[in-house]
Wavefront OBJ file of the C-alpha trace (Angstrom):
o trace
v 33.379 10.369 22.150
v 35.579 7.561 20.700
v 38.074 8.838 18.072
v 38.225 7.617 14.616
v 39.885 4.100 14.821
v 43.354 3.001 13.298
v 42.796 0.193 10.488
v 45.136 -1.281 8.447
v 42.121 -1.591 6.021
v 40.322 1.105 4.181
v 37.164 2.444 6.106
v 33.524 0.756 4.637
v 30.220 2.081 5.092
v 29.634 -1.424 5.556
v 31.593 -1.148 9.068
v 29.504 -2.417 12.119
v 28.460 0.551 13.734
v 29.991 -0.792 16.860
v 33.253 -0.612 15.556
v 32.745 3.179 13.658
v 34.185 6.377 14.820
v 32.895 8.709 17.511
v 30.884 6.151 18.994
v 29.717 5.434 22.642
v 27.428 3.277 24.564
v 24.440 5.364 25.109
v 24.305 5.917 20.967
v 24.780 2.302 20.237
v 22.089 0.991 22.874
v 19.942 3.694 21.340
v 20.860 2.469 17.524
v 20.159 -0.614 18.492
v 16.632 0.140 18.993
v 16.392 2.379 15.630
v 17.584 -1.117 13.750
v 21.000 0.850 12.697
v 23.855 -1.955 12.312
v 26.194 -0.154 10.340
v 27.655 3.069 8.994
v 25.609 2.721 6.049
v 22.518 2.835 8.292
v 23.847 5.712 9.915
v 24.199 7.801 6.868
v 20.434 6.521 5.730
v 18.713 7.738 8.944
v 16.944 10.185 7.088
v 15.567 13.534 8.814
v 11.732 13.100 9.465
v 11.528 16.417 8.749
v 13.215 19.945 9.283
v 13.053 23.177 11.449
v 13.696 26.419 9.106
v 15.011 29.226 11.627
v 12.475 32.197 11.564
v 14.236 35.548 11.001
v 15.687 37.163 13.689
v 13.734 40.227 14.995
v 13.850 42.164 18.059
v 11.414 40.573 21.171
v 8.773 43.354 20.707
v 8.026 42.214 17.205
v 7.567 38.328 17.957
v 3.773 37.086 16.959
v 1.887 35.108 19.136
v 1.583 31.446 18.366
v 4.043 31.833 15.802
v 7.459 30.445 15.586
v 10.032 33.486 16.212
v 14.027 34.252 16.712
v 15.272 36.813 18.926
v 18.664 37.639 21.112
v 19.073 39.221 24.443
v 20.928 39.595 27.632
v 19.831 37.299 30.175
v 18.548 39.582 33.457
v 17.507 37.025 36.016
v 17.094 33.172 36.290
v 15.934 30.558 38.624
v 14.862 26.790 39.023
v 11.968 25.388 40.208
v 11.312 22.211 41.690
v 8.884 19.969 41.270
v 6.176 18.923 44.182
v 6.090 15.327 44.678
v 7.110 12.747 42.010
v 6.672 16.345 39.286
v 9.491 17.298 37.265
v 10.756 20.535 37.806
v 11.751 23.944 35.749
v 14.219 26.413 34.790
v 13.076 29.457 34.557
v 14.985 32.688 32.578
v 14.116 36.916 31.739
v 15.707 38.005 28.219
v 15.858 41.244 28.102
v 16.623 43.524 24.816
v 16.144 47.007 23.823
v 12.434 46.839 22.729
v 11.013 43.937 25.669
v 11.549 41.143 27.425
v 10.887 37.597 27.135
v 10.037 34.765 29.379
v 12.027 31.519 28.907
v 10.944 27.866 30.150
v 12.534 24.923 29.901
v 11.037 21.703 32.057
v 12.983 19.179 33.766
v 16.601 20.868 32.324
v 18.354 20.992 36.084
v 21.825 20.767 34.162
v 20.406 24.765 33.226
v 21.672 25.802 36.016
v 24.998 25.538 35.232
v 25.004 27.234 31.882
v 22.820 30.242 31.558
v 23.140 33.015 33.740
v 22.379 36.693 34.254
v 24.248 38.667 32.350
v 25.114 36.489 29.363
v 23.626 37.080 25.789
v 21.877 34.229 23.945
v 19.710 33.817 20.782
v 16.731 31.735 21.284
v 14.668 29.917 18.710
v 11.185 28.690 19.536
v 6.948 29.019 19.606
v 6.090 32.336 21.051
v 3.032 32.538 23.082
v 1.486 35.463 25.128
v 0.555 34.291 28.622
v -0.733 36.687 31.605
v 0.372 39.475 29.353
v 4.098 38.362 28.523
v 5.781 36.841 25.933
v 7.123 33.279 26.522
v 8.817 30.813 24.972
v 8.539 27.093 26.315
v 11.585 24.599 25.675
v 13.083 27.245 23.317
v 16.648 26.456 21.216
v 19.178 28.449 22.330
v 22.877 29.278 21.828
v 25.161 31.582 23.591
v 26.459 34.670 21.623
v 30.110 35.890 21.485
v 30.870 39.217 23.228
v 30.466 41.453 20.200
v 28.252 39.297 18.468
v 24.678 40.794 17.964
v 23.046 38.141 14.596
v 22.142 34.997 16.240
v 22.088 33.636 12.633
v 25.727 33.605 12.866
v 25.442 30.930 15.895
v 22.706 28.412 14.409
v 22.372 26.761 11.194
v 19.268 28.221 9.222
v 17.779 24.838 8.834
v 17.654 22.344 11.840
v 17.153 18.302 10.670
v 14.731 16.528 13.136
v 15.823 13.022 12.968
v 13.497 9.850 14.190
v 14.486 9.049 17.726
v 14.079 6.436 20.608
v 14.064 6.120 24.447
v 17.314 7.741 25.665
v 18.627 9.197 22.561
v 17.479 12.716 21.074
v 17.526 14.327 17.662
v 20.262 16.783 18.477
v 22.399 13.917 19.806
v 22.034 11.749 16.257
v 22.241 14.939 14.621
v 25.380 15.666 15.990
v 26.946 12.077 15.284
v 25.631 12.117 12.127
v 27.460 15.264 10.972
v 30.927 14.269 12.363
v 30.440 10.575 10.823
v 29.695 12.408 7.882
v 33.108 14.359 7.311
v 34.904 10.924 7.489
v 32.229 8.473 5.676
v 31.752 10.464 2.852
v 34.608 10.131 0.700
v 34.319 6.437 0.436
v 30.784 6.900 -0.896
v 30.227 4.728 -4.127
v 27.415 6.239 -6.428
v 25.600 3.288 -8.523
v 24.089 5.569 -10.955
v 26.795 6.483 -13.863
v 27.646 10.010 -14.242
v 26.663 10.476 -17.668
v 23.070 9.655 -16.279
v 23.083 11.765 -13.587
v 24.254 14.472 -15.590
v 21.354 14.256 -18.205
v 18.850 14.014 -15.298
v 20.590 16.675 -13.241
v 21.003 14.316 -10.188
v 23.461 15.399 -7.662
v 26.369 12.961 -6.881
v 25.514 10.641 -4.066
v 28.383 11.925 -1.738
v 26.939 15.202 -2.150
v 23.556 14.238 -1.772
v 24.406 12.686 1.730
v 25.761 15.319 2.914
v 23.065 17.664 1.892
v 20.000 15.827 3.263
v 21.694 15.481 6.578
v 23.105 19.321 6.453
v 20.974 21.719 4.117
v 21.915 25.416 4.208
v 18.644 26.240 2.198
v 15.209 24.834 1.120
v 16.363 24.256 -2.278
v 19.755 22.219 -0.771
v 17.377 19.297 0.911
v 14.836 19.360 -2.176
v 17.457 18.410 -4.716
v 18.610 15.862 -2.143
v 15.636 14.538 -1.616
v 14.890 13.798 -5.574
v 18.118 12.170 -5.941
v 17.423 9.422 -2.895
v 13.553 9.008 -4.071
v 15.127 8.849 -7.806
v 17.599 5.963 -6.257
v 14.557 4.233 -4.767
v 12.293 4.561 -7.764
v 14.979 3.327 -10.495
v 16.000 0.249 -8.468
v 12.460 -0.486 -8.504
v 11.800 0.087 -12.325
v 15.295 -1.895 -12.791
v 14.148 -4.869 -10.661
v 10.589 -5.473 -12.683
v 12.294 -4.771 -15.778
v 15.245 -7.006 -15.392
v 12.573 -9.892 -14.492
v 10.274 -8.912 -17.569
v 13.307 -9.296 -19.916
v 14.397 -12.763 -17.907
v 10.790 -13.843 -18.207
v 10.349 -13.051 -22.491
v 14.371 -14.604 -22.819
v 13.754 -17.630 -20.756
v 10.172 -18.512 -20.876
v 7.502 -19.669 -24.215
v 3.801 -19.502 -23.998
v 1.278 -21.383 -26.524
v 0.922 -18.853 -29.460
v -2.837 -18.895 -29.370
v -3.916 -17.425 -32.474
v -7.465 -15.812 -33.366
v -9.694 -15.242 -36.086
v -12.778 -13.185 -37.292
v -14.913 -16.660 -37.336
v -12.957 -18.023 -33.869
v -14.123 -14.309 -32.110
v -17.693 -14.065 -33.645
v -18.374 -17.664 -32.432
v -16.899 -17.089 -28.807
v -19.322 -13.378 -29.241
v -22.050 -15.542 -30.417
v -21.708 -17.878 -26.955
v -21.785 -14.939 -24.339
v -24.915 -13.862 -22.867
v -24.369 -10.502 -23.337
v -23.257 -8.471 -25.864
v -19.429 -7.208 -24.824
v -19.182 -2.957 -23.706
v -16.912 -0.720 -25.399
v -14.475 -1.158 -22.394
v -14.464 -5.341 -22.262
v -14.024 -4.858 -25.872
v -11.118 -3.245 -25.877
v -9.735 -5.692 -23.079
v -10.885 -8.387 -24.947
v -8.702 -7.393 -27.932
v -5.842 -6.676 -25.632
v -5.746 -10.109 -24.528
v -6.287 -11.773 -27.415
v -3.478 -9.762 -29.021
v -1.253 -11.040 -26.146
v -2.471 -15.052 -26.319
v -1.356 -14.613 -30.170
v 2.623 -14.387 -29.312
v 4.706 -17.069 -27.462
v 5.781 -14.563 -25.130
v 3.882 -15.342 -21.524
v 0.799 -13.136 -21.027
v 1.590 -11.123 -17.802
v -1.645 -9.003 -17.701
v -3.857 -7.808 -14.770
v -7.868 -7.235 -15.554
v -8.888 -4.297 -13.108
v -12.268 -2.907 -12.920
v -14.826 -1.955 -10.291
v -17.196 -3.824 -8.784
v -19.981 -5.125 -11.313
v -18.023 -3.927 -14.161
v -17.900 -7.583 -15.990
v -14.721 -8.409 -15.853
v -15.709 -12.492 -15.468
v -17.071 -12.158 -19.137
v -14.105 -11.177 -20.160
v -12.033 -13.845 -18.826
v -14.462 -16.460 -20.341
v -13.949 -14.823 -23.608
v -9.640 -15.944 -23.263
v -10.550 -19.278 -21.901
v -12.774 -20.161 -24.733
v -10.113 -18.499 -27.296
v -7.234 -20.893 -25.470
v -9.875 -23.726 -25.936
v -10.364 -23.225 -29.948
v -6.872 -24.219 -30.028
v -7.143 -27.466 -28.063
v -5.831 -25.817 -24.916
v -7.382 -26.196 -21.357
v -7.387 -23.278 -18.927
v -7.452 -22.615 -15.315
v -9.711 -20.340 -13.243
v -8.404 -19.577 -9.171
v -10.944 -18.317 -6.896
v -9.844 -17.124 -3.513
v -12.818 -19.149 -1.524
v -14.799 -22.427 -2.359
v -17.974 -20.218 -2.318
v -16.608 -18.129 -4.921
v -15.678 -21.176 -6.899
v -18.366 -23.040 -7.044
v -20.230 -20.003 -8.172
v -17.645 -19.274 -11.235
v -18.605 -23.390 -12.054
v -22.213 -23.316 -11.898
v -22.054 -20.025 -14.149
v -19.483 -21.544 -16.186
v -21.225 -24.923 -16.558
v -24.897 -23.127 -17.484
v -23.262 -20.924 -20.139
v -21.473 -23.681 -21.593
v -24.273 -26.742 -21.236
v -24.388 -27.668 -24.703
v -20.999 -26.876 -25.881
v -18.621 -29.847 -26.147
v -16.074 -27.927 -23.682
v -16.214 -29.889 -20.017
v -15.986 -27.982 -17.059
v -14.971 -29.104 -14.093
v -14.984 -27.914 -10.396
v -11.586 -28.830 -8.573
v -11.470 -28.760 -4.636
v -9.673 -30.223 -1.841
v -12.117 -33.485 -2.115
v -12.064 -33.975 -6.178
v -9.379 -35.343 -8.099
v -8.140 -33.173 -10.984
v -9.296 -34.708 -14.722
v -6.716 -36.153 -17.215
v -5.844 -33.202 -19.539
v -5.025 -34.260 -22.916
v -4.230 -31.961 -26.270
v -7.840 -33.409 -28.093
v -9.573 -33.026 -25.018
v -9.399 -29.420 -23.348
v -11.480 -28.560 -20.379
v -12.267 -25.267 -18.078
v -10.584 -26.109 -14.910
v -11.988 -24.043 -11.897
v -10.972 -24.168 -8.407
v -9.181 -22.767 -5.311
v -5.719 -22.866 -4.387
v -6.656 -26.838 -4.315
v -5.065 -26.316 -8.117
v -1.918 -25.304 -6.559
v -1.167 -29.043 -4.836
v -2.094 -30.755 -8.327
v 0.840 -32.430 -10.055
v 1.416 -32.518 -13.748
v -1.397 -30.436 -14.392
v 0.414 -27.270 -16.156
v 1.690 -28.687 -19.405
v -1.758 -28.335 -21.243
v -2.825 -25.558 -19.684
v -2.368 -22.509 -21.329
v -4.041 -19.837 -19.335
v -4.338 -19.345 -15.846
v -6.619 -16.770 -14.455
v -6.501 -15.622 -11.050
v -9.905 -14.263 -9.688
v -9.425 -11.532 -6.893
v -5.766 -11.653 -6.950
v -4.942 -9.519 -3.931
v -6.603 -12.166 -1.579
v -4.107 -14.906 -2.649
v -0.556 -14.903 -0.887
v 2.169 -13.647 -3.314
v 3.822 -16.875 -3.288
v 0.597 -19.221 -3.847
v -0.017 -16.495 -7.107
v 3.328 -17.442 -8.320
v 2.923 -21.608 -7.775
v 1.208 -22.093 -10.923
v 3.759 -20.298 -12.810
v 6.306 -23.090 -12.021
v 6.529 -25.214 -14.573
v 8.593 -28.156 -16.326
v 11.527 -27.637 -18.500
v 11.086 -28.830 -22.068
v 14.587 -29.848 -23.998
v 15.829 -31.342 -27.010
v 19.115 -33.478 -26.753
v 21.855 -31.195 -25.394
v 19.651 -28.113 -26.599
v 18.040 -26.121 -23.611
v 15.030 -25.024 -24.839
v 12.506 -22.412 -23.686
v 10.575 -23.697 -20.330
v 6.725 -23.778 -20.898
v 4.995 -21.089 -18.833
v 1.107 -20.781 -19.037
v -0.266 -17.357 -20.060
v -1.687 -15.728 -16.827
v -4.446 -13.211 -16.474
v -4.846 -11.514 -12.740
v -8.501 -9.770 -12.206
v -9.026 -7.621 -9.599
v -12.571 -5.569 -8.561
v -10.164 -3.425 -6.066
v -8.866 -0.317 -8.692
v -5.204 -0.317 -8.520
v -4.399 3.460 -8.614
v -2.709 4.939 -11.332
v 0.742 5.365 -9.911
v 0.973 1.877 -8.229
v 0.365 0.442 -11.607
v 3.423 2.140 -12.502
v 5.108 0.614 -9.897
v 3.973 -1.882 -8.251
v 2.191 -3.620 -10.900
v 4.965 -2.158 -13.635
v 5.576 -5.322 -15.493
v 2.127 -6.379 -15.985
v 0.011 -5.216 -18.784
v -3.174 -3.517 -17.625
v -6.346 -3.653 -18.946
v -8.994 -1.483 -17.424
v -12.605 -1.483 -17.432
v -13.643 2.085 -15.933
v -17.169 1.713 -16.158
v -20.074 -1.047 -15.490
v -22.520 -1.879 -17.764
v -25.116 0.776 -17.813
v -28.616 0.483 -16.202
v -27.069 -0.758 -12.885
v -29.272 0.835 -10.152
v -27.740 3.269 -8.200
v -26.605 3.076 -4.541
v -26.961 5.669 -1.837
v -24.628 5.487 0.690
v -25.483 7.093 4.405
v -23.570 7.026 7.647
v -25.220 7.021 10.934
v -24.215 6.881 14.529
v -24.834 3.811 16.501
v -27.787 5.418 18.600
v -29.522 5.554 15.445
v -29.480 1.662 14.625
v -33.006 1.130 15.640
v -34.028 3.753 12.655
v -31.603 1.803 10.461
v -33.473 -1.264 10.814
v -36.708 0.297 10.491
v -35.739 1.278 7.141
v -34.306 -1.765 5.838
v -37.716 -3.697 7.518
v -39.691 -1.754 4.848
v -37.809 -2.867 1.988
v -37.648 -6.369 3.528
v -41.377 -6.552 3.902
v -41.244 -5.297 0.011
v -39.266 -8.433 -1.098
v -35.744 -7.333 -1.231
v -32.703 -9.038 0.403
v -30.126 -7.325 1.800
v -26.718 -7.542 4.140
v -25.915 -6.696 7.817
v -22.170 -6.887 8.075
v -20.207 -7.213 11.008
v -16.194 -7.330 11.319
v -16.488 -10.001 14.427
v -17.820 -13.529 14.834
v -18.443 -13.960 18.532
v -20.905 -12.589 20.829
v -20.048 -9.519 22.499
v -23.299 -8.464 24.403
v -27.222 -8.902 24.064
v -28.542 -5.326 23.163
v -28.211 -3.382 20.292
v -25.558 -0.862 21.554
v -22.852 -3.759 23.130
v -23.568 -6.744 20.259
v -20.384 -6.475 17.975
v -20.372 -10.191 16.205
v -22.274 -11.813 13.593
v -24.264 -14.291 16.378
v -25.295 -12.041 18.584
v -26.859 -9.659 16.069
v -28.425 -12.514 14.639
v -30.095 -13.487 17.687
v -31.189 -10.569 18.420
v -32.960 -9.736 14.562
v -34.390 -13.012 15.092
v -36.649 -11.630 17.867
v -37.244 -8.722 15.780
v -39.442 -7.854 13.306
v -37.202 -8.881 10.579
v -36.815 -12.412 11.741
v -39.918 -13.173 10.160
v -38.751 -12.915 6.904
v -35.631 -15.348 7.748
v -32.129 -14.481 8.891
v -29.281 -16.671 7.793
v -25.673 -16.159 8.906
v -22.157 -16.590 7.235
v -18.809 -16.504 8.687
v -15.188 -17.758 8.516
v -15.584 -20.390 11.446
v -18.570 -22.300 9.480
v -17.611 -25.056 7.148
v -17.635 -24.636 3.268
v -21.018 -26.811 3.420
v -22.572 -24.798 5.884
v -21.749 -21.362 4.574
v -23.446 -22.801 0.985
v -26.275 -24.007 2.301
v -26.837 -20.307 4.073
v -26.087 -18.701 0.737
v -28.382 -20.832 -0.981
v -31.195 -20.140 1.626
v -30.596 -16.693 0.735
v -29.486 -16.672 -2.853
v -33.284 -18.615 -3.521
v -35.081 -16.133 -1.135
v -36.117 -18.415 1.608
v -34.551 -15.910 3.951
v -33.938 -12.301 3.144
v -31.533 -11.100 5.478
v -27.879 -12.360 5.023
v -25.920 -11.376 8.227
v -22.429 -12.250 7.564
v -18.523 -11.002 8.318
v -16.448 -10.103 4.956
v -16.456 -13.902 3.646
v -19.327 -11.812 1.913
v -16.824 -9.288 0.207
v -16.152 -10.905 -2.952
v -18.171 -13.494 -5.423
v -21.942 -13.270 -3.860
v -23.735 -12.706 -6.243
v -27.900 -12.375 -5.622
v -28.744 -9.605 -7.950
v -31.710 -8.895 -5.845
v -30.046 -7.589 -3.219
v -30.853 -3.803 -2.381
v -29.763 -2.752 0.899
v -26.712 -3.105 2.993
v -25.805 -2.391 7.074
v -22.410 -2.484 7.933
v -21.789 -1.964 11.202
v -18.706 -0.659 12.767
v -17.742 0.612 9.620
v -14.655 2.614 10.837
v -13.204 -0.543 11.133
v -12.919 -1.326 7.415
v -10.636 0.163 5.017
v -12.061 2.372 2.206
v -11.320 -0.293 -0.435
v -13.205 -2.975 1.838
v -16.322 -0.709 2.170
v -15.996 -0.448 -1.449
v -15.845 -4.372 -2.069
v -18.911 -4.598 0.195
v -21.221 -2.384 -1.325
v -20.301 -3.380 -4.702
v -22.602 -6.794 -3.408
v -25.742 -4.599 -3.634
v -27.291 -3.036 -6.695
v -26.436 -5.828 -8.896
v -29.277 -5.387 -11.195
v -30.680 -2.820 -13.898
v -33.525 -0.462 -12.515
v -33.968 3.043 -11.424
v -35.103 2.404 -7.408
v -31.829 3.611 -5.501
v -30.128 0.954 -3.092
v -29.271 2.047 0.274
v -26.018 1.382 2.187
v -26.106 2.221 5.899
v -23.017 2.505 7.376
v -22.835 2.596 11.571
v -20.440 4.700 12.387
v -19.101 7.272 14.631
v -15.173 7.540 13.894
v -12.986 9.713 16.213
v -10.043 10.104 13.962
v -9.376 12.286 11.331
v -8.524 9.463 8.922
v -12.071 7.571 9.987
v -14.226 10.692 9.254
v -11.752 11.106 6.205
v -12.691 7.410 4.926
v -16.422 7.987 5.929
v -16.083 11.102 3.555
v -14.865 9.414 0.947
v -16.879 6.052 0.871
v -20.370 8.395 1.033
v -19.484 11.149 -1.508
v -18.118 8.575 -4.380
v -19.074 5.419 -5.960
v -16.030 5.321 -8.604
v -13.566 2.661 -7.200
v -10.778 4.227 -9.071
v -11.243 7.846 -6.780
v -11.622 5.942 -3.661
v -8.271 3.549 -4.486
v -6.704 6.392 -4.822
v -7.335 7.832 -1.013
v -7.048 4.088 0.513
v -3.335 3.685 -1.154
v -2.737 7.289 1.106
v -3.974 5.368 4.399
v -3.173 1.931 3.975
v 0.343 2.082 2.559
v 1.690 0.560 -0.367
v 2.893 -2.549 0.909
v 6.210 -4.888 -0.155
v 7.015 -4.295 -3.858
v 9.340 -7.712 -4.015
v 8.275 -9.216 -0.761
v 5.116 -10.890 0.694
v 3.544 -8.291 2.766
v 0.630 -6.865 0.911
v -0.165 -3.679 2.506
v 1.506 -1.802 5.427
v 4.956 0.143 5.549
v 6.314 0.765 2.122
v 9.921 0.411 0.805
v 9.954 3.934 -0.084
v 11.475 5.743 2.226
v 11.992 9.213 -0.237
v 9.441 8.743 -2.591
v 5.890 9.104 -2.044
v 3.321 8.778 -4.332
v 1.382 9.636 -6.237
v 3.171 12.911 -5.359
v 6.108 11.492 -7.375
v 4.596 10.135 -10.338
v 6.571 12.254 -12.648
v 9.765 10.987 -11.071
v 8.479 7.280 -11.371
v 7.716 7.957 -15.029
v 11.600 9.333 -15.686
v 13.172 6.705 -13.860
v 10.609 3.950 -15.574
v 12.275 5.440 -18.970
v 15.696 5.107 -18.042
v 15.511 1.607 -16.239
v 14.006 0.813 -19.677
v 16.990 2.502 -21.567
v 19.545 0.573 -19.322
v 18.049 -2.523 -19.706
v 17.941 -2.308 -23.597
v 21.264 -1.602 -23.838
v 22.647 -4.046 -21.143
v 19.728 -6.506 -20.107
v 22.328 -8.480 -17.842
v 23.488 -5.370 -16.532
v 27.071 -6.515 -16.768
v 28.786 -3.723 -18.364
v 31.360 -1.857 -16.195
v 29.242 1.127 -15.869
v 26.452 -1.183 -14.023
v 28.268 -3.286 -12.007
v 27.656 -1.344 -8.877
v 24.067 -1.076 -9.815
v 23.326 -4.660 -10.374
v 24.912 -5.351 -7.128
v 22.894 -2.839 -5.253
v 19.816 -4.408 -6.889
v 20.977 -7.694 -5.997
v 21.533 -6.734 -2.823
v 18.001 -5.019 -2.510
v 15.765 -7.783 -3.901
v 17.715 -10.861 -2.045
v 15.869 -14.055 -2.065
v 12.763 -12.164 -3.353
v 13.958 -11.488 -6.926
v 11.540 -15.023 -8.403
v 8.640 -12.974 -7.069
v 8.939 -9.400 -8.985
v 6.694 -10.644 -11.686
v 4.079 -11.916 -9.227
v 3.573 -9.020 -6.746
l 1 2 3 4 5 6 7 8 9 10 11 12 13 14 15 16 17 18 19 20 21 22 23 24 25 26 27 28 29 30 31 32 33 34 35 36 37 38 39 40 41 42 43 44 45 46 47 48 49 50 51 52 53 54 55 56 57 58 59 60 61 62 63 64 65 66 67 68 69 70 71 72 73 74 75 76 77 78 79 80 81 82 83 84 85 86 87 88 89 90 91 92 93 94 95 96 97 98 99 100 101 102 103 104 105 106 107 108 109 110 111 112 113 114 115 116 117 118 119 120 121 122 123 124 125 126 127 128 129 130 131 132 133 134 135 136 137 138 139 140 141 142 143 144 145 146 147 148 149 150 151 152 153 154 155 156 157 158 159 160 161 162 163 164 165 166 167 168 169 170 171 172 173 174 175 176 177 178 179 180 181 182 183 184 185 186 187 188 189 190 191 192 193 194 195 196 197 198 199 200 201 202 203 204 205 206 207 208 209 210 211 212 213 214 215 216 217 218 219 220 221 222 223 224 225 226 227 228 229 230 231 232 233 234 235 236 237 238 239 240 241 242 243 244 245 246 247 248 249 250 251 252 253 254 255 256 257 258 259 260 261 262 263 264 265 266 267 268 269 270 271 272 273 274 275 276 277 278 279 280 281 282 283 284 285 286 287 288 289 290 291 292 293 294 295 296 297 298 299 300 301 302 303 304 305 306 307 308 309 310 311 312 313 314 315 316 317 318 319 320 321 322 323 324 325 326 327 328 329 330 331 332 333 334 335 336 337 338 339 340 341 342 343 344 345 346 347 348 349 350 351 352 353 354 355 356 357 358 359 360 361 362 363 364 365 366 367 368 369 370 371 372 373 374 375 376 377 378 379 380 381 382 383 384 385 386 387 388 389 390 391 392 393 394 395 396 397 398 399 400 401 402 403 404 405 406 407 408 409 410 411 412 413 414 415 416 417 418 419 420 421 422 423 424 425 426 427 428 429 430 431 432 433 434 435 436 437 438 439 440 441 442 443 444 445 446 447 448 449 450 451 452 453 454 455 456 457 458 459 460 461 462 463 464 465 466 467 468 469 470 471 472 473 474 475 476 477 478 479 480 481 482 483 484 485 486 487 488 489 490 491 492 493 494 495 496 497 498 499 500 501 502 503 504 505 506 507 508 509 510 511 512 513 514 515 516 517 518 519 520 521 522 523 524 525 526 527 528 529 530 531 532 533 534 535 536 537 538 539 540 541 542 543 544 545 546 547 548 549 550 551 552 553 554 555 556 557 558 559 560 561 562 563 564 565 566 567 568 569 570 571 572 573 574 575 576 577 578 579 580 581 582 583 584 585 586 587 588 589 590 591 592 593 594 595 596 597 598 599 600 601 602 603 604 605 606 607 608 609 610 611 612 613 614 615 616 617 618 619 620 621 622 623 624 625 626 627 628 629 630 631 632 633 634 635 636 637 638 639 640 641 642 643 644 645 646 647 648 649 650 651 652 653 654 655 656 657 658 659 660 661 662 663 664 665 666 667 668 669 670 671 672 673 674 675 676 677 678 679 680 681 682 683 684 685 686 687 688 689 690 691 692 693 694 695 696 697 698 699 700 701 702 703 704 705 706 707 708 709
């Protein structure tokens, strides 16, 4: 082990791990695989869990199938070699005044030089009763001094267990971290001001690192974990609120004021009376649009909740003041559907609706000629369209890339001679039919104002969801045949496109399944296919044939997940359903039951999950049609994604904080961040200097994405 190295400059936590004290080649090779590059990385390599040492008891008091701790004298020991390529084992017998305990360590020949009959040791591990004898396999052990009888004096009460890699054990990492802490802790700087730490009863950061790695009690590591979780959450909230404050200071949007007369004219134009939830969302949006501060609002609602009608209200309100709006959809099919609905709704109004796709030019926008633009990401590539656009609406926002969603908000700067003015930025409304869990709305969407349509329009047909194993696919097809024969269209969804076989048990692709069904009784009623390799024109033709009733079965991949609206569709079959996420299953299921009536719709999930997570997903989707409840569980399964970056699912940047468990701490950090930004918007005060430095280092080049993600 290398001793601390002499240095002419003060030590730093930023020191490369290769130059740090107490390192050797084995440690460095393992750290490289673990991504530990500096001393700071090593100190932040937190335990994955802790093992709490059981109370010391006599051997006779140990309990089968439970962790135990005891001590005694070794009465025998031997090495048993393995046969062939099998690894050997070291066996010993531990004796106290009450009983004996058999000890076994696999692949540990070095113990032959350490454990001999006559020495006194303490052991801790899982106790089993095998062939009438008490036994511990691979227990932790420590030698006791000649006059020592209490093993508690020989081992720490709580053992941290670290993430490991090949050739580097948890114990070896723990030993190195403990030695490094003694050297490193005096150099830890705390970014949280002492006044705030005192107010919120937070540990100093150096004490936090000490207790997270060397706790003496459960209270120690719980207090340390709370401080580290608070750090993560307040940095998250500061990033969000700092960007919000910057947006309010630097950008301006048109102030679009409403009136009772304008409000009534718009409501008269809508095809349905707004529900109370829709009306509440409309009023929130109108209030936002009336200010020169850019609206940044999320409109969330379950599938079929009526979000599009709220968006239409907002666009008509902008048009009443001479401003154009843009509605962006993730697919051309959905964009065309939005265009057709808006064109039909406004067919006798003096408000042009234009479809903007890759092959269609952008119309000229002028103050006396407001228009509604509907398109896909082709809107992102048109120059000069944002100057007369007051409102950008992004439908199914999660289907766009983070940078794509931000592109329409990069606008031109207006200035008077010698005077820098605010930059024009359209108001933005993003819509999602994937409900956002409350804790995620407070964190990932913390800078967005959230409007929620919690209930769909009344009278929608109920949906019953059933899980069936693949062996019962014929029974499922017989059920849907009855519905198709009665005139009810529906969907068969598969996860893949390619042909995988020619029988019911091996076909896993859209094309193979469609061929089978065309040769079955269902084929008499017309079968269309839709998947991502088809051209937009081919998919549009298939959808048209399905929606106008020429065919009653659509075999598709998840391209139908959003935007496909066939009101009469009353059934769906999702094959290999355990390969889909909960939110995706709920979105797909939302394609049926979109009309009023009492006759239940049916959603058949073909699945035979073998994992606990798969079984949990199937149970959740069958027991609830509440998208908000489903979203909470889906968040736990999928992960939260990157808060500031461009990944939208997977590993969370929160290493200590867990949501929704830490919701109270998240709210606390949010209030503290708000107070800090109000008193020091640029974090320029001396007490916030280090906090700003940490925040800048964390956000990096993604700082401009905070209010988009």
